[in-house]
Structures are given as C-alpha cells and as structure tokens.
All heavy atoms as a GROMACS GRO file, in nm:
protein
  630
    1MET      N    1  10.783   9.240   8.599
    1MET     CA    2  10.662   9.258   8.679
    1MET      C    3  10.705   9.318   8.812
    1MET      O    4  10.798   9.272   8.875
    1MET     CB    5  10.596   9.122   8.698
    1MET     CG    6  10.457   9.122   8.749
    1MET     SD    7  10.321   9.164   8.637
    1MET     CE    8  10.347   9.058   8.498
    2GLY      N    9  10.634   9.420   8.859
    2GLY     CA   10  10.667   9.485   8.985
    2GLY      C   11  10.577   9.441   9.097
    2GLY      O   12  10.487   9.359   9.080
    3SER      N   13  10.605   9.496   9.213
    3SER     CA   14  10.526   9.467   9.332
    3SER      C   15  10.485   9.595   9.399
    3SER      O   16  10.546   9.701   9.378
    3SER     CB   17  10.607   9.384   9.432
    3SER     OG   18  10.631   9.255   9.383
    4VAL      N   19  10.384   9.585   9.481
    4VAL     CA   20  10.342   9.695   9.566
    4VAL      C   21  10.342   9.642   9.709
    4VAL      O   22  10.317   9.523   9.732
    4VAL     CB   23  10.202   9.748   9.524
    4VAL    CG1   24  10.094   9.645   9.543
    4VAL    CG2   25  10.168   9.876   9.598
    5PHE      N   26  10.376   9.727   9.803
    5PHE     CA   27  10.386   9.688   9.944
    5PHE      C   28  10.282   9.768  10.023
    5PHE      O   29  10.288   9.891  10.027
    5PHE     CB   30  10.527   9.716   9.996
    5PHE     CG   31  10.631   9.634   9.926
    5PHE    CD1   32  10.681   9.673   9.802
    5PHE    CD2   33  10.677   9.516   9.982
    5PHE    CE1   34  10.776   9.596   9.736
    5PHE    CE2   35  10.772   9.438   9.916
    5PHE     CZ   36  10.820   9.479   9.793
    6LEU      N   37  10.186   9.697  10.079
    6LEU     CA   38  10.080   9.761  10.156
    6LEU      C   39  10.117   9.759  10.304
    6LEU      O   40  10.148   9.653  10.359
    6LEU     CB   41   9.947   9.688  10.135
    6LEU     CG   42   9.897   9.678   9.992
    6LEU    CD1   43   9.762   9.607   9.989
    6LEU    CD2   44   9.888   9.814   9.927
    7LEU      N   45  10.112   9.876  10.366
    7LEU     CA   46  10.140   9.888  10.509
    7LEU      C   47  10.008   9.898  10.583
    7LEU      O   48   9.927   9.986  10.554
    7LEU     CB   49  10.226  10.011  10.538
    7LEU     CG   50  10.251  10.043  10.685
    7LEU    CD1   51  10.329   9.931  10.753
    7LEU    CD2   52  10.323  10.177  10.698
    8TRP      N   53   9.988   9.807  10.676
    8TRP     CA   54   9.867   9.800  10.757
    8TRP      C   55   9.901   9.820  10.904
    8TRP      O   56  10.010   9.783  10.948
    8TRP     CB   57   9.802   9.663  10.746
    8TRP     CG   58   9.750   9.627  10.611
    8TRP    CD1   59   9.820   9.571  10.509
    8TRP    CD2   60   9.618   9.645  10.564
    8TRP    NE1   61   9.738   9.551  10.401
    8TRP    CE2   62   9.612   9.597  10.433
    8TRP    CE3   63   9.502   9.697  10.622
    8TRP    CZ2   64   9.497   9.599  10.358
    8TRP    CZ3   65   9.387   9.699  10.546
    8TRP    CH2   66   9.384   9.650  10.416
    9HIS      N   67   9.806   9.872  10.979
    9HIS     CA   68   9.812   9.866  11.125
    9HIS      C   69   9.689   9.785  11.164
    9HIS      O   70   9.576   9.825  11.140
    9HIS     CB   71   9.807  10.006  11.188
    9HIS     CG   72   9.840  10.004  11.333
    9HIS    ND1   73   9.744  10.006  11.430
    9HIS    CD2   74   9.959   9.999  11.397
    9HIS    CE1   75   9.802  10.002  11.549
    9HIS    NE2   76   9.933   9.998  11.531
   10MET      N   77   9.714   9.668  11.223
   10MET     CA   78   9.608   9.570  11.249
   10MET      C   79   9.605   9.540  11.398
   10MET      O   80   9.679   9.457  11.446
   10MET     CB   81   9.632   9.444  11.167
   10MET     CG   82   9.642   9.473  11.019
   10MET     SD   83   9.707   9.337  10.921
   10MET     CE   84   9.562   9.235  10.913
   11ARG      N   85   9.519   9.612  11.470
   11ARG     CA   86   9.512   9.602  11.616
   11ARG      C   87   9.382   9.534  11.658
   11ARG      O   88   9.275   9.569  11.610
   11ARG     CB   89   9.517   9.743  11.675
   11ARG     CG   90   9.508   9.751  11.824
   11ARG     CD   91   9.511   9.895  11.871
   11ARG     NE   92   9.396   9.970  11.827
   11ARG     CZ   93   9.279   9.975  11.892
   11ARG    NH1   94   9.261   9.907  12.001
   11ARG    NH2   95   9.180  10.049  11.846
   12PRO      N   96   9.392   9.437  11.750
   12PRO     CA   97   9.268   9.376  11.801
   12PRO      C   98   9.186   9.483  11.874
   12PRO      O   99   9.241   9.573  11.936
   12PRO     CB  100   9.316   9.270  11.900
   12PRO     CG  101   9.461   9.252  11.872
   12PRO     CD  102   9.511   9.378  11.810
   13THR      N  103   9.055   9.471  11.866
   13THR     CA  104   8.970   9.564  11.940
   13THR      C  105   8.970   9.524  12.087
   13THR      O  106   9.003   9.411  12.123
   13THR     CB  107   8.826   9.563  11.885
   13THR    OG1  108   8.775   9.431  11.892
   13THR    CG2  109   8.821   9.613  11.742
   14ALA      N  110   8.932   9.616  12.173
   14ALA     CA  111   8.938   9.594  12.317
   14ALA      C  112   8.847   9.481  12.362
   14ALA      O  113   8.882   9.404  12.452
   14ALA     CB  114   8.901   9.722  12.390
   15ASP      N  115   8.731   9.467  12.299
   15ASP     CA  116   8.635   9.366  12.344
   15ASP      C  117   8.649   9.232  12.273
   15ASP      O  118   8.598   9.132  12.319
   15ASP     CB  119   8.492   9.418  12.330
   15ASP     CG  120   8.458   9.456  12.188
   15ASP    OD1  121   8.548   9.486  12.111
   15ASP    OD2  122   8.338   9.458  12.154
   16ARG      N  123   8.720   9.228  12.161
   16ARG     CA  124   8.736   9.103  12.085
   16ARG      C  125   8.882   9.092  12.043
   16ARG      O  126   8.935   9.185  11.984
   16ARG     CB  127   8.648   9.105  11.960
   16ARG     CG  128   8.499   9.113  11.984
   16ARG     CD  129   8.436   8.979  12.023
   16ARG     NE  130   8.458   8.872  11.930
   16ARG     CZ  131   8.380   8.843  11.828
   16ARG    NH1  132   8.275   8.914  11.802
   16ARG    NH2  133   8.408   8.740  11.751
   17LEU      N  134   8.945   8.982  12.070
   17LEU     CA  135   9.086   8.968  12.038
   17LEU      C  136   9.111   8.875  11.920
   17LEU      O  137   9.224   8.839  11.893
   17LEU     CB  138   9.163   8.918  12.161
   17LEU     CG  139   9.158   9.014  12.279
   17LEU    CD1  140   9.235   8.954  12.397
   17LEU    CD2  141   9.217   9.148  12.244
   18ASP      N  142   9.006   8.836  11.846
   18ASP     CA  143   9.028   8.751  11.730
   18ASP      C  144   9.049   8.836  11.604
   18ASP      O  145   9.020   8.954  11.602
   18ASP     CB  146   8.912   8.652  11.711
   18ASP     CG  147   8.777   8.720  11.696
   18ASP    OD1  148   8.773   8.842  11.675
   18ASP    OD2  149   8.675   8.650  11.705
   19ASP      N  150   9.104   8.776  11.501
   19ASP     CA  151   9.137   8.850  11.379
   19ASP      C  152   9.015   8.906  11.308
   19ASP      O  153   9.024   9.005  11.238
   19ASP     CB  154   9.212   8.758  11.281
   19ASP     CG  155   9.354   8.728  11.329
   19ASP    OD1  156   9.407   8.806  11.410
   19ASP    OD2  157   9.410   8.627  11.284
   20ASP      N  158   8.900   8.842  11.325
   20ASP     CA  159   8.780   8.887  11.255
   20ASP      C  160   8.731   9.023  11.303
   20ASP      O  161   8.656   9.090  11.233
   20ASP     CB  162   8.667   8.784  11.271
   20ASP     CG  163   8.700   8.654  11.200
   20ASP    OD1  164   8.780   8.658  11.105
   20ASP    OD2  165   8.646   8.550  11.240
   21CYS      N  166   8.771   9.061  11.421
   21CYS     CA  167   8.722   9.188  11.478
   21CYS      C  168   8.837   9.284  11.504
   21CYS      O  169   8.832   9.364  11.597
   21CYS     CB  170   8.644   9.161  11.606
   21CYS     SG  171   8.492   9.071  11.575
   22ALA      N  172   8.940   9.278  11.424
   22ALA     CA  173   9.053   9.368  11.442
   22ALA      C  174   9.021   9.506  11.387
   22ALA      O  175   8.935   9.522  11.300
   22ALA     CB  176   9.176   9.311  11.372
   23ASP      N  177   9.088   9.604  11.443
   23ASP     CA  178   9.078   9.742  11.396
   23ASP      C  179   9.188   9.759  11.290
   23ASP      O  180   9.302   9.790  11.324
   23ASP     CB  181   9.098   9.836  11.514
   23ASP     CG  182   9.092   9.982  11.475
   23ASP    OD1  183   9.039  10.015  11.367
   23ASP    OD2  184   9.142  10.066  11.553
   24ASN      N  185   9.154   9.732  11.165
   24ASN     CA  186   9.253   9.733  11.057
   24ASN      C  187   9.251   9.866  10.984
   24ASN      O  188   9.146   9.912  10.940
   24ASN     CB  189   9.224   9.621  10.957
   24ASN     CG  190   9.232   9.485  11.019
   24ASN    OD1  191   9.305   9.466  11.117
   24ASN    ND2  192   9.161   9.389  10.965
   25LYS      N  193   9.370   9.924  10.969
   25LYS     CA  194   9.384  10.051  10.897
   25LYS      C  195   9.488  10.034  10.788
   25LYS      O  196   9.603   9.997  10.817
   25LYS     CB  197   9.428  10.162  10.992
   25LYS     CG  198   9.327  10.198  11.096
   25LYS     CD  199   9.386  10.303  11.191
   25LYS     CE  200   9.287  10.340  11.297
   25LYS     NZ  201   9.256  10.228  11.387
   26LEU      N  202   9.451  10.061  10.664
   26LEU     CA  203   9.548  10.061  10.556
   26LEU      C  204   9.619  10.196  10.561
   26LEU      O  205   9.556  10.302  10.548
   26LEU     CB  206   9.480  10.043  10.420
   26LEU     CG  207   9.571  10.054  10.298
   26LEU    CD1  208   9.680   9.947  10.301
   26LEU    CD2  209   9.490  10.044  10.171
   27ILE      N  210   9.749  10.195  10.585
   27ILE     CA  211   9.828  10.318  10.593
   27ILE      C  212   9.861  10.369  10.454
   27ILE      O  213   9.851  10.487  10.427
   27ILE     CB  214   9.957  10.295  10.674
   27ILE    CG1  215   9.927  10.235  10.811
   27ILE    CG2  216  10.037  10.424  10.687
   27ILE    CD1  217   9.836  10.316  10.898
   28GLY      N  218   9.903  10.279  10.365
   28GLY     CA  219   9.936  10.322  10.230
   28GLY      C  220   9.995  10.211  10.146
   28GLY      O  221  10.021  10.101  10.194
   29ALA      N  222  10.018  10.242  10.019
   29ALA     CA  223  10.078  10.150   9.923
   29ALA      C  224  10.211  10.210   9.880
   29ALA      O  225  10.219  10.328   9.845
   29ALA     CB  226   9.986  10.132   9.802
   30TYR      N  227  10.317  10.127   9.880
   30TYR     CA  228  10.452  10.176   9.858
   30TYR      C  229  10.524  10.092   9.753
   30TYR      O  230  10.492   9.975   9.734
   30TYR     CB  231  10.530  10.177   9.991
   30TYR     CG  232  10.457  10.260  10.094
   30TYR    CD1  233  10.365  10.202  10.180
   30TYR    CD2  234  10.472  10.398  10.098
   30TYR    CE1  235  10.294  10.277  10.270
   30TYR    CE2  236  10.402  10.475  10.189
   30TYR     CZ  237  10.312  10.415  10.274
   30TYR     OH  238  10.239  10.491  10.362
   31SER      N  239  10.625  10.151   9.691
   31SER     CA  240  10.697  10.086   9.583
   31SER      C  241  10.804   9.988   9.631
   31SER      O  242  10.857   9.912   9.551
   31SER     CB  243  10.762  10.191   9.494
   31SER     OG  244  10.853  10.271   9.570
   32SER      N  245  10.835   9.989   9.761
   32SER     CA  246  10.935   9.897   9.813
   32SER      C  247  10.908   9.871   9.961
   32SER      O  248  10.838   9.949  10.028
   32SER     CB  249  11.077   9.954   9.797
   32SER     OG  250  11.094  10.066   9.883
   33ALA      N  251  10.967   9.764  10.012
   33ALA     CA  252  10.955   9.734  10.154
   33ALA      C  253  11.021   9.844  10.237
   33ALA      O  254  10.973   9.880  10.345
   33ALA     CB  255  11.018   9.599  10.184
   34ALA      N  256  11.129   9.901  10.185
   34ALA     CA  257  11.198  10.009  10.256
   34ALA      C  258  11.110  10.134  10.268
   34ALA      O  259  11.108  10.200  10.373
   34ALA     CB  260  11.329  10.043  10.185
   35GLU      N  261  11.035  10.165  10.163
   35GLU     CA  262  10.943  10.280  10.168
   35GLU      C  263  10.830  10.253  10.268
   35GLU      O  264  10.788  10.344  10.342
   35GLU     CB  265  10.886  10.310  10.030
   35GLU     CG  266  10.987  10.368   9.933
   35GLU     CD  267  11.032  10.508   9.972
   35GLU    OE1  268  10.957  10.583  10.037
   35GLU    OE2  269  11.146  10.543   9.936
   36ALA      N  270  10.780  10.131  10.272
   36ALA     CA  271  10.676  10.096  10.369
   36ALA      C  272  10.730  10.108  10.511
   36ALA      O  273  10.662  10.157  10.601
   36ALA     CB  274  10.625   9.954  10.343
   37ASP      N  275  10.854  10.065  10.532
   37ASP     CA  276  10.914  10.076  10.665
   37ASP      C  277  10.936  10.222  10.704
   37ASP      O  278  10.918  10.260  10.820
   37ASP     CB  279  11.045   9.998  10.672
   37ASP     CG  280  11.095   9.988  10.814
   37ASP    OD1  281  11.018   9.942  10.902
   37ASP    OD2  282  11.211  10.026  10.839
   38ALA      N  283  10.973  10.305  10.609
   38ALA     CA  284  10.989  10.448  10.636
   38ALA      C  285  10.854  10.509  10.678
   38ALA      O  286  10.849  10.592  10.770
   38ALA     CB  287  11.045  10.520  10.513
   39ALA      N  288  10.746  10.467  10.613
   39ALA     CA  289  10.613  10.515  10.652
   39ALA      C  290  10.578  10.468  10.792
   39ALA      O  291  10.522  10.544  10.872
   39ALA     CB  292  10.508  10.466  10.551
   40ARG      N  293  10.611  10.344  10.824
   40ARG     CA  294  10.587  10.292  10.960
   40ARG      C  295  10.658  10.379  11.063
   40ARG      O  296  10.600  10.417  11.165
   40ARG     CB  297  10.636  10.148  10.971
   40ARG     CG  298  10.614  10.086  11.109
   40ARG     CD  299  10.689   9.955  11.127
   40ARG     NE  300  10.832   9.969  11.112
   40ARG     CZ  301  10.913  10.015  11.208
   40ARG    NH1  302  10.866  10.052  11.325
   40ARG    NH2  303  11.043  10.025  11.186
   41LYS      N  304  10.782  10.413  11.035
   41LYS     CA  305  10.859  10.497  11.127
   41LYS      C  306  10.798  10.636  11.143
   41LYS      O  307  10.805  10.694  11.251
   41LYS     CB  308  11.004  10.506  11.081
   41LYS     CG  309  11.078  10.375  11.097
   41LYS     CD  310  11.218  10.383  11.039
   41LYS     CE  311  11.288  10.248  11.051
   41LYS     NZ  312  11.418  10.249  10.983
   42ARG      N  313  10.738  10.689  11.038
   42ARG     CA  314  10.670  10.819  11.048
   42ARG      C  315  10.543  10.808  11.131
   42ARG      O  316  10.512  10.896  11.212
   42ARG     CB  317  10.635  10.872  10.909
   42ARG     CG  318  10.752  10.917  10.827
   42ARG     CD  319  10.708  10.994  10.703
   42ARG     NE  320  10.620  10.918  10.614
   42ARG     CZ  321  10.662  10.838  10.515
   42ARG    NH1  322  10.791  10.821  10.494
   42ARG    NH2  323  10.576  10.776  10.438
   43LYS      N  324  10.467  10.701  11.112
   43LYS     CA  325  10.337  10.686  11.179
   43LYS      C  326  10.349  10.647  11.325
   43LYS      O  327  10.263  10.680  11.406
   43LYS     CB  328  10.250  10.582  11.107
   43LYS     CG  329  10.216  10.619  10.965
   43LYS     CD  330  10.147  10.752  10.959
   43LYS     CE  331  10.122  10.792  10.814
   43LYS     NZ  332  10.083  10.931  10.802
   44ILE      N  333  10.455  10.576  11.361
   44ILE     CA  334  10.468  10.520  11.496
   44ILE      C  335  10.476  10.629  11.604
   44ILE      O  336  10.453  10.602  11.721
   44ILE     CB  337  10.587  10.422  11.503
   44ILE    CG1  338  10.564  10.323  11.615
   44ILE    CG2  339  10.718  10.496  11.518
   44ILE    CD1  340  10.656  10.203  11.607
   45GLN      N  341  10.503  10.752  11.563
   45GLN     CA  342  10.512  10.860  11.660
   45GLN      C  343  10.376  10.917  11.698
   45GLN      O  344  10.364  10.991  11.795
   45GLN     CB  345  10.604  10.970  11.608
   45GLN     CG  346  10.555  11.035  11.480
   45GLN     CD  347  10.653  11.133  11.424
   45GLN    OE1  348  10.695  11.224  11.493
   45GLN    NE2  349  10.692  11.114  11.298
   46PHE      N  350  10.271  10.882  11.625
   46PHE     CA  351  10.138  10.937  11.650
   46PHE      C  352  10.060  10.854  11.751
   46PHE      O  353  10.075  10.731  11.758
   46PHE     CB  354  10.059  10.948  11.520
   46PHE     CG  355  10.118  11.046  11.423
   46PHE    CD1  356  10.180  11.002  11.307
   46PHE    CD2  357  10.113  11.182  11.448
   46PHE    CE1  358  10.235  11.092  11.218
   46PHE    CE2  359  10.169  11.274  11.360
   46PHE     CZ  360  10.231  11.228  11.245
   47GLU      N  361   9.973  10.922  11.825
   47GLU     CA  362   9.888  10.855  11.924
   47GLU      C  363   9.809  10.743  11.857
   47GLU      O  364   9.766  10.756  11.744
   47GLU     CB  365   9.792  10.956  11.985
   47GLU     CG  366   9.706  10.900  12.096
   47GLU     CD  367   9.616  11.004  12.160
   47GLU    OE1  368   9.636  11.124  12.136
   47GLU    OE2  369   9.526  10.962  12.232
   48GLY      N  370   9.790  10.637  11.928
   48GLY     CA  371   9.722  10.519  11.873
   48GLY      C  372   9.822  10.424  11.814
   48GLY      O  373   9.837  10.312  11.860
   49PHE      N  374   9.898  10.471  11.714
   49PHE     CA  375  10.001  10.386  11.654
   49PHE      C  376  10.113  10.361  11.755
   49PHE      O  377  10.161  10.249  11.767
   49PHE     CB  378  10.058  10.449  11.528
   49PHE     CG  379   9.958  10.462  11.417
   49PHE    CD1  380   9.938  10.584  11.355
   49PHE    CD2  381   9.884  10.354  11.373
   49PHE    CE1  382   9.846  10.597  11.252
   49PHE    CE2  383   9.793  10.366  11.270
   49PHE     CZ  384   9.774  10.488  11.210
   50ARG      N  385  10.156  10.464  11.827
   50ARG     CA  386  10.266  10.444  11.923
   50ARG      C  387  10.224  10.358  12.040
   50ARG      O  388  10.306  10.296  12.106
   50ARG     CB  389  10.323  10.578  11.969
   50ARG     CG  390  10.235  10.654  12.064
   50ARG     CD  391  10.307  10.776  12.123
   50ARG     NE  392  10.210  10.866  12.180
   50ARG     CZ  393  10.184  10.987  12.134
   50ARG    NH1  394  10.252  11.035  12.031
   50ARG    NH2  395  10.093  11.062  12.191
   51ASP      N  396  10.092  10.355  12.068
   51ASP     CA  397  10.041  10.271  12.176
   51ASP      C  398  10.042  10.123  12.140
   51ASP      O  399  10.037  10.037  12.228
   51ASP     CB  400   9.899  10.314  12.213
   51ASP     CG  401   9.892  10.460  12.257
   51ASP    OD1  402   9.990  10.509  12.317
   51ASP    OD2  403   9.788  10.524  12.231
   52TYR      N  404  10.046  10.093  12.011
   52TYR     CA  405  10.046   9.955  11.961
   52TYR      C  406  10.153   9.942  11.852
   52TYR      O  407  10.123   9.914  11.736
   52TYR     CB  408   9.908   9.918  11.906
   52TYR     CG  409   9.800   9.924  12.010
   52TYR    CD1  410   9.727  10.040  12.031
   52TYR    CD2  411   9.773   9.814  12.090
   52TYR    CE1  412   9.629  10.047  12.131
   52TYR    CE2  413   9.676   9.819  12.188
   52TYR     CZ  414   9.605   9.936  12.208
   52TYR     OH  415   9.509   9.941  12.305
   53PRO      N  416  10.280   9.960  11.887
   53PRO     CA  417  10.386   9.963  11.784
   53PRO      C  418  10.412   9.830  11.716
   53PRO      O  419  10.468   9.828  11.606
   53PRO     CB  420  10.509  10.007  11.864
   53PRO     CG  421  10.481   9.959  12.003
   53PRO     CD  422  10.332   9.976  12.022
   54ASN      N  423  10.370   9.720  11.776
   54ASN     CA  424  10.398   9.588  11.718
   54ASN      C  425  10.288   9.538  11.626
   54ASN      O  426  10.292   9.422  11.584
   54ASN     CB  427  10.423   9.486  11.829
   54ASN     CG  428  10.545   9.522  11.910
   54ASN    OD1  429  10.642   9.576  11.858
   54ASN    ND2  430  10.540   9.496  12.039
   55TYR      N  431  10.192   9.622  11.594
   55TYR     CA  432  10.079   9.578  11.512
   55TYR      C  433  10.085   9.627  11.368
   55TYR      O  434   9.988   9.622  11.296
   55TYR     CB  435   9.947   9.620  11.578
   55TYR     CG  436   9.919   9.540  11.702
   55TYR    CD1  437   9.961   9.582  11.828
   55TYR    CD2  438   9.854   9.417  11.694
   55TYR    CE1  439   9.936   9.507  11.942
   55TYR    CE2  440   9.829   9.341  11.807
   55TYR     CZ  441   9.871   9.387  11.930
   55TYR     OH  442   9.847   9.310  12.042
   56PHE      N  443  10.202   9.677  11.325
   56PHE     CA  444  10.220   9.711  11.184
   56PHE      C  445  10.251   9.583  11.106
   56PHE      O  446  10.316   9.492  11.155
   56PHE     CB  447  10.336   9.810  11.167
   56PHE     CG  448  10.302   9.949  11.211
   56PHE    CD1  449  10.334   9.992  11.338
   56PHE    CD2  450  10.238  10.037  11.125
   56PHE    CE1  451  10.303  10.120  11.380
   56PHE    CE2  452  10.206  10.166  11.165
   56PHE     CZ  453  10.240  10.208  11.294
   57HIS      N  454  10.203   9.580  10.982
   57HIS     CA  455  10.222   9.462  10.898
   57HIS      C  456  10.234   9.508  10.752
   57HIS      O  457  10.161   9.595  10.708
   57HIS     CB  458  10.102   9.367  10.914
   57HIS     CG  459  10.112   9.245  10.832
   57HIS    ND1  460  10.194   9.139  10.865
   57HIS    CD2  461  10.053   9.210  10.716
   57HIS    CE1  462  10.183   9.045  10.774
   57HIS    NE2  463  10.099   9.085  10.682
   58VAL      N  464  10.328   9.450  10.680
   58VAL     CA  465  10.347   9.480  10.538
   58VAL      C  466  10.314   9.356  10.456
   58VAL      O  467  10.363   9.247  10.485
   58VAL     CB  468  10.492   9.526  10.510
   58VAL    CG1  469  10.513   9.547  10.360
   58VAL    CG2  470  10.526   9.652  10.586
   59ASP      N  471  10.231   9.374  10.354
   59ASP     CA  472  10.198   9.269  10.259
   59ASP      C  473  10.253   9.308  10.122
   59ASP      O  474  10.232   9.421  10.078
   59ASP     CB  475  10.047   9.250  10.246
   59ASP     CG  476   9.984   9.184  10.365
   59ASP    OD1  477  10.044   9.091  10.420
   59ASP    OD2  478   9.873   9.226  10.403
   60GLU      N  479  10.320   9.216  10.057
   60GLU     CA  480  10.368   9.239   9.921
   60GLU      C  481  10.273   9.174   9.822
   60GLU      O  482  10.235   9.058   9.838
   60GLU     CB  483  10.509   9.180   9.903
   60GLU     CG  484  10.563   9.201   9.763
   60GLU     CD  485  10.702   9.142   9.743
   60GLU    OE1  486  10.753   9.077   9.836
   60GLU    OE2  487  10.758   9.161   9.634
   61TYR      N  488  10.234   9.250   9.721
   61TYR     CA  489  10.147   9.199   9.615
   61TYR      C  490  10.214   9.224   9.480
   61TYR      O  491  10.260   9.336   9.454
   61TYR     CB  492  10.010   9.267   9.616
   61TYR     CG  493   9.926   9.229   9.735
   61TYR    CD1  494   9.926   9.307   9.850
   61TYR    CD2  495   9.849   9.114   9.732
   61TYR    CE1  496   9.848   9.271   9.960
   61TYR    CE2  497   9.772   9.078   9.842
   61TYR     CZ  498   9.773   9.157   9.955
   61TYR     OH  499   9.698   9.120  10.063
   62GLU      N  500  10.217   9.122   9.397
   62GLU     CA  501  10.271   9.136   9.264
   62GLU      C  502  10.167   9.204   9.177
   62GLU      O  503  10.049   9.168   9.178
   62GLU     CB  504  10.306   8.998   9.207
   62GLU     CG  505  10.387   9.005   9.081
   62GLU     CD  506  10.434   8.867   9.036
   62GLU    OE1  507  10.446   8.776   9.118
   62GLU    OE2  508  10.457   8.854   8.914
   63LEU      N  509  10.211   9.304   9.100
   63LEU     CA  510  10.120   9.378   9.014
   63LEU      C  511  10.068   9.290   8.901
   63LEU      O  512  10.140   9.202   8.851
   63LEU     CB  513  10.190   9.500   8.955
   63LEU     CG  514  10.229   9.607   9.057
   63LEU    CD1  515  10.313   9.715   8.991
   63LEU    CD2  516  10.106   9.667   9.122
   64ASP      N  517   9.945   9.313   8.863
   64ASP     CA  518   9.880   9.243   8.752
   64ASP      C  519   9.871   9.092   8.773
   64ASP      O  520   9.872   9.014   8.677
   64ASP     CB  521   9.950   9.272   8.618
   64ASP     CG  522   9.949   9.419   8.584
   64ASP    OD1  523   9.850   9.487   8.620
   64ASP    OD2  524  10.046   9.468   8.525
   65LYS      N  525   9.862   9.050   8.897
   65LYS     CA  526   9.849   8.908   8.929
   65LYS      C  527   9.743   8.895   9.038
   65LYS      O  528   9.740   8.972   9.134
   65LYS     CB  529   9.983   8.853   8.979
   65LYS     CG  530   9.980   8.704   9.005
   65LYS     CD  531  10.117   8.654   9.042
   65LYS     CE  532  10.111   8.505   9.067
   65LYS     NZ  533  10.243   8.452   9.103
   66ASP      N  534   9.656   8.796   9.024
   66ASP     CA  535   9.553   8.772   9.126
   66ASP      C  536   9.620   8.735   9.258
   66ASP      O  537   9.709   8.650   9.262
   66ASP     CB  538   9.460   8.658   9.084
   66ASP     CG  539   9.378   8.694   8.962
   66ASP    OD1  540   9.366   8.813   8.930
   66ASP    OD2  541   9.326   8.600   8.898
   67ALA      N  542   9.575   8.797   9.365
   67ALA     CA  543   9.629   8.766   9.497
   67ALA      C  544   9.564   8.641   9.555
   67ALA      O  545   9.622   8.572   9.638
   67ALA     CB  546   9.608   8.885   9.591
   68ARG      N  547   9.444   8.612   9.513
   68ARG     CA  548   9.372   8.494   9.563
   68ARG      C  549   9.325   8.415   9.443
   68ARG      O  550   9.250   8.465   9.360
   68ARG     CB  551   9.253   8.539   9.648
   68ARG     CG  552   9.178   8.425   9.714
   68ARG     CD  553   9.068   8.477   9.803
   68ARG     NE  554   9.116   8.547   9.919
   68ARG     CZ  555   9.149   8.489  10.034
   68ARG    NH1  556   9.142   8.359  10.046
   68ARG    NH2  557   9.190   8.561  10.135
   69SER      N  558   9.369   8.290   9.434
   69SER     CA  559   9.334   8.212   9.316
   69SER      C  560   9.216   8.119   9.339
   69SER      O  561   9.169   8.055   9.246
   69SER     CB  562   9.456   8.129   9.271
   69SER     OG  563   9.496   8.043   9.375
   70GLU      N  564   9.168   8.111   9.460
   70GLU     CA  565   9.055   8.025   9.492
   70GLU      C  566   8.944   8.109   9.555
   70GLU      O  567   8.959   8.228   9.574
   70GLU     CB  568   9.099   7.914   9.588
   70GLU     CG  569   9.207   7.825   9.530
   70GLU     CD  570   9.258   7.721   9.628
   70GLU    OE1  571   9.198   7.708   9.736
   70GLU    OE2  572   9.356   7.655   9.596
   71GLY      N  573   8.838   8.043   9.593
   71GLY     CA  574   8.727   8.111   9.658
   71GLY      C  575   8.761   8.147   9.802
   71GLY      O  576   8.877   8.154   9.840
   72PHE      N  577   8.659   8.166   9.883
   72PHE     CA  578   8.680   8.200  10.023
   72PHE      C  579   8.584   8.123  10.110
   72PHE      O  580   8.486   8.070  10.065
   72PHE     CB  581   8.666   8.350  10.046
   72PHE     CG  582   8.532   8.406  10.006
   72PHE    CD1  583   8.430   8.416  10.097
   72PHE    CD2  584   8.510   8.449   9.876
   72PHE    CE1  585   8.307   8.465  10.061
   72PHE    CE2  586   8.387   8.501   9.838
   72PHE     CZ  587   8.285   8.508   9.931
   73ILE      N  588   8.616   8.116  10.236
   73ILE     CA  589   8.533   8.047  10.335
   73ILE      C  590   8.451   8.150  10.409
   73ILE      O  591   8.503   8.252  10.454
   73ILE     CB  592   8.622   7.969  10.434
   73ILE    CG1  593   8.701   7.863  10.359
   73ILE    CG2  594   8.538   7.907  10.544
   73ILE    CD1  595   8.809   7.795  10.444
   74VAL      N  596   8.322   8.123  10.419
   74VAL     CA  597   8.234   8.214  10.492
   74VAL      C  598   8.227   8.167  10.636
   74VAL      O  599   8.192   8.053  10.665
   74VAL     CB  600   8.092   8.215  10.430
   74VAL    CG1  601   7.999   8.302  10.511
   74VAL    CG2  602   8.098   8.258  10.286
   75ALA      N  603   8.264   8.256  10.728
   75ALA     CA  604   8.258   8.223  10.870
   75ALA      C  605   8.116   8.243  10.920
   75ALA      O  606   8.048   8.338  10.882
   75ALA     CB  607   8.354   8.312  10.948
   76THR      N  608   8.071   8.152  11.002
   76THR     CA  609   7.938   8.164  11.060
   76THR      C  610   7.952   8.197  11.208
   76THR      O  611   8.053   8.165  11.271
   76THR     CB  612   7.858   8.034  11.044
   76THR    OG1  613   7.931   7.926  11.103
   76THR    CG2  614   7.836   8.002  10.897
   77ALA      N  615   7.850   8.259  11.263
   77ALA     CA  616   7.850   8.294  11.405
   77ALA      C  617   7.853   8.168  11.489
   77ALA      O  618   7.790   8.067  11.455
   77ALA     CB  619   7.728   8.379  11.438
   78ARG      N  620   7.922   8.174  11.600
   78ARG     CA  621   7.930   8.058  11.689
   78ARG      C  622   7.829   8.068  11.799
   78ARG      O  623   7.789   8.162  11.848
   78ARG     CB  624   8.067   8.052  11.754
   78ARG     CG  625   8.174   8.029  11.652
   78ARG     CD  626   8.306   8.028  11.721
   78ARG     NE  627   8.406   8.075  11.627
   78ARG     CZ  628   8.532   8.078  11.648
   78ARG    NH1  629   8.578   8.037  11.761
   78ARG    NH2  630   8.614   8.122  11.559
   0.00000   0.00000   0.00000
C-alpha cells in the first residue's frame, strides 16, 4: 500500500487568527515527503509564500484507506 503526501500552505487571515478562517492552499500531491519538500522549496521563492515561509504543512495519506473513520463535529457561531 502506498502513500500520497499533500503539501499545503495554511496561513491565518489578517482579520482572524483561528484555524477555521485560515487561507488554505493545496499546493499539490506528491509521491514522497522529499518530493513535497522540493515543491515547498520551489514555491517559497514566490510572493505570498515567501512572506509566510513557516506556514507550509505536509500531510501523509495512505492510499485506498479512509482518512477519517468517524463523523465530524459541527462548529457553531459564538
């Protein structure tokens, strides 16, 4: 069974600093963590990404396997 590595840039928005209101961008899906890191190095030179270099994140997902085995919690407005 293989895995896929998703590279994200997840930056809080200027007016809201909680995770629910982040400016999330999926950069791509890669066959290894090394490939995802190489993509990060390519993207970090561009405006926006270079301004927030610490907001890259890689998630590993196993192929043909559910990533979430339970339901989800619905957040309500405070």
